[in-house]
C-alpha positions, 0 to 999 in steps of 0.5 A: 106417114105410111110410105107406100111401096111396090111389092118388091119394096121399091118407093113409088115414082114421083109421077103416077100414070092414070089409065083413064084413056086405055081402051077408049081414046087410046086403043090397045097398041097405043095404051101399051106404047104409053105404058112402056114409055112410062116404065122406061122413065121409071114410073111404077105407079098406075091408077085406074078405076072400075068405071074407066072405059067400061072395064077396058082400062083395068083389063089392059093394065092387067095384061101389061103388068102381068110379067112384072107384077112385083115392080108395079104399084096398082091403084083402082077405085070402086063405088063411083056408081051404086053407092059405097055399101058392102055389097056394091064394094065387094061385087065391083072390086071382085070384077076389078080383080078379074080384069086386073088378074090380081089376087091383091091390089095395092091401093083401093080408093073409094071413088067419091063420097057416098052420103047415103051409106054409113061410113061404118059399113063402108070401112068395115067392108074395106077392112075385111078386104085388107084382112083377106089380103085382097088389098094392101092400102085404102084411099079416098078420091074426091072427098072434102077434108072434113069427109076424109077426117070423119072417114079416118076416124071410122077407119081407125075403129076398124083397125085400118086407115086411109093412106092416100087421097086423090083430089083435083089439083092444078094451077086453075083448080087450087081449092085443095090448098085451103084444107085438103092439102094441109090436112093430109100433111098434118095427118100423114096421108099421101096425096095423088093429085089428078088433072094437073093440066086442067083437062088440057087447058094448061097446054093450050092444045085441046082448045086449039085443036077442038078435039080434046075433052074441053071441046067434046065433054060438057062436064069438063067445059063447065069445070074449066069454063070460067073466063079467068081460067082461060086468061090464066092458061094464056099467061101460063103458056106465055111464061112457059115459052119464056122459060123454054119449057113445054107447058105440060112439063111446067104444069105437072112440075108446078103441081108436084112442087107443093110439099103435101103432094106425093105425086101428080097423076098424068095421063094422055091419049098418045105417046107424043102427048105423054112425053112432056108430062113425063119430062116433069120428073126431071124439072126442078122449079126454084122457089122463085119460079114456083111463086111466079107461076102461082101468081098467075091464078088467084090464091084461094081464100083461107078456110076462115075467110079472113083475107087480111091474114093471107101473106 
């Protein structure tokens, strides 16, 4: 596995901070406060995207890292809209570079799979950006395992490789365990998982307050709308109370425990909301605790669907 590092050679932190709220639900002052809180606890890996908050996320992150660029690993994403063709990749990435004020971005993800553009065209464009030293590493987000493997084969023909994938993963979203995580471990690909708290479901706070993404965004309400997920969340909150650990801390620590996971991507709208997630870096679960938490949600069926082979 390629060990990703900052420009000054430091290894990446065990947590990554996702800046999806910068310039949106978090204004510039709160965004800076969260950035500073992350840095004080050792986080050096920050994730953004071309489409986040209309570009404000990248713009603010670029301002915050300006005086310590060598210490920060920056990841952004392109091709969520407009397809993964060469023209769209180059145009959107150029805009991202301007916002971030960076000549070179550490990691560039394809935001999602595009089944209408040949992978050869996509990875030729990414390989060229590497050759021009505009990006250091390539990643893919929201890809199925077969899509990653197919893309990796094409990337190899272009003289490059995928070094990081970004799948959804939490106690109530465990499909990645079936093929994505084993594939990544076998192929030596890093894994930065997003939504470790299920859009706030595993904290209980979003549903209680009525102002979180589960209450205000139909996509998230549908994504986490199955009754068993809410039952698991309630049982998880009870277990966290018994362990005397904040549910957010426990949820992030659970996601980080999987041997294939390089780092969970945490996020927040305020510093107060962020602190419990940051605390997960200091929480080491035992195998028994991990198993107890895992038992709260269904283990996904194996890829072969041979349920009798589950141990």
